[in-house]
C-alpha positions in Angstrom: -6.1 -54.0 -115.2 -7.3 -57.3 -114.2 -4.4 -58.5 -114.9 -2.6 -56.3 -112.8 -4.6 -57.3 -109.9 -4.5 -60.7 -110.4 -0.8 -59.8 -110.2 -0.9 -58.0 -106.9 -2.7 -60.8 -105.2 -0.2 -63.6 -106.4 2.7 -61.9 -105.3 1.0 -61.1 -101.7 0.4 -65.0 -101.8 3.7 -65.3 -102.3 5.2 -63.6 -100.0 2.9 -64.8 -97.1 4.2 -67.9 -98.8 7.9 -67.3 -98.0 7.0 -65.7 -94.5 5.6 -68.6 -93.4 8.5 -70.6 -95.1 11.0 -68.8 -93.7 9.3 -68.9 -89.7 8.8 -72.4 -90.4 12.5 -72.9 -90.7 13.4 -70.5 -87.8 11.4 -72.8 -85.8 13.1 -75.9 -86.6 16.4 -73.8 -86.0 15.5 -73.3 -82.4 14.1 -77.1 -81.9 17.2 -78.3 -83.4 19.5 -76.3 -81.1 17.3 -77.2 -77.9 17.8 -81.0 -79.1 21.4 -79.8 -79.3 22.4 -78.3 -75.8 20.4 -82.0 -74.5 22.2 -84.0 -76.5 25.7 -81.7 -75.1 24.2 -82.0 -71.4 23.8 -85.7 -72.1 27.4 -86.2 -72.8 28.4 -83.9 -69.7 26.5 -86.5 -67.6 27.8 -89.1 -69.3 31.6 -88.4 -69.7 31.6 -87.6 -65.6 29.4 -91.1 -65.0 32.6 -92.8 -66.8 35.4 -90.9 -65.2 33.5 -91.6 -61.8 33.4 -95.8 -62.9 37.4 -95.5 -64.2 38.9 -94.3 -61.0 36.5 -96.8 -59.0 38.1 -99.6 -60.9 41.2 -98.1 -61.2 41.1 -98.1 -57.1 39.8 -101.4 -57.5 42.7 -102.6 -59.4 45.2 -100.9 -57.0 43.4 -103.0 -54.2 43.2 -106.3 -56.1 47.2 -105.8 -56.9 47.7 -105.3 -53.2 45.9 -108.0 -52.4 47.5 -110.5 -54.8 51.0 -108.7 -53.4 50.2 -110.3 -49.8 49.5 -113.5 -51.4 52.3 -113.7 -52.8 54.3 -112.9 -49.5 52.1 -115.2 -47.5 53.0 -117.8 -50.3 57.0 -117.3 -49.8 56.6 -117.9 -46.1 54.4 -120.6 -46.2 57.1 -122.6 -48.4 60.1 -121.5 -46.3 58.2 -123.5 -43.7 57.5 -126.5 -45.6 61.0 -126.4 -46.6 62.2 -126.2 -43.0 59.5 -128.9 -41.9 61.7 -131.2 -45.0 64.9 -130.2 -43.8 64.3 -131.0 -39.9 62.4 -134.4 -41.3 65.7 -135.3 -42.8 67.6 -134.3 -40.6 65.8 -136.0 -37.6 66.0 -139.5 -39.7 69.9 -138.7 -39.7 70.4 -137.8 -36.2 68.2 -138.7 -33.3 70.4 -136.6 -30.9 68.7 -133.2 -32.2 66.4 -131.7 -30.4 63.0 -131.7 -32.2 60.7 -128.8 -32.5 57.0 -128.6 -33.4 55.6 -127.0 -36.5 53.5 -124.6 -34.7 57.3 -123.7 -33.2 59.0 -123.3 -36.8 55.6 -121.4 -37.8 56.0 -118.8 -35.4 59.7 -118.1 -35.8 58.8 -118.2 -39.9 56.4 -115.5 -39.1 59.1 -113.3 -36.6 61.7 -113.5 -39.9 59.7 -113.0 -42.5 58.1 -109.2 -41.5 58.0 -106.9 -44.9 61.1 -105.4 -45.9 60.9 -101.7 -48.2 60.5 -102.9 -51.5 61.3 -101.4 -54.6 58.3 -100.8 -55.8 55.9 -98.1 -56.0 53.8 -99.3 -53.7 53.5 -98.6 -49.3 54.6 -101.3 -47.6 53.2 -100.4 -44.5 50.3 -103.0 -43.1 46.5 -101.5 -42.6 44.5 -102.3 -39.6 42.9 -105.1 -41.4 45.9 -106.7 -41.4 46.5 -106.1 -45.7 49.1 -104.4 -46.9 48.4 -100.4 -47.9 47.8 -100.2 -51.6 48.7 -96.3 -51.8 52.2 -94.9 -53.9 55.3 -94.9 -51.7 57.9 -92.7 -51.8 61.4 -93.2 -51.7 61.9 -94.9 -48.6 59.2 -97.4 -49.1 55.9 -96.1 -47.4 53.1 -93.4 -48.9 52.8 -90.3 -46.7 50.0 -91.7 -44.4 52.2 -94.3 -42.8 55.8 -92.5 -42.3 57.0 -91.4 -46.2 
């Protein structure tokens, strides 16, 4: 009889121990689920920040590209002015009967002749209020939606 009572007590202890272990594993699963949920929300937040920063960088790259195009345009205009000046100096040295023009007059003439023309690129060829080239995408006529494309 004593052996049966020891076995019953041992069985009860084993049952209580297994319940404690199962409760502990359930609590651990709940903790893991909470951690997974927190990690998912952090990942979503980071993806949002990444897409925002990517669009900022893309816009900055487009702005820099437009500024590069403006600088190329100005450089070509300056090259033409220098070339005209050199030609006028060489022509004046060969013939003194030609009327002389100042460099500012040549620059004024050159500026009026070198207005931007619609380009085949995908960037709008219009000039903004700041005086820089528009950085929007152009339609078939070379202008964006805002500048009449």
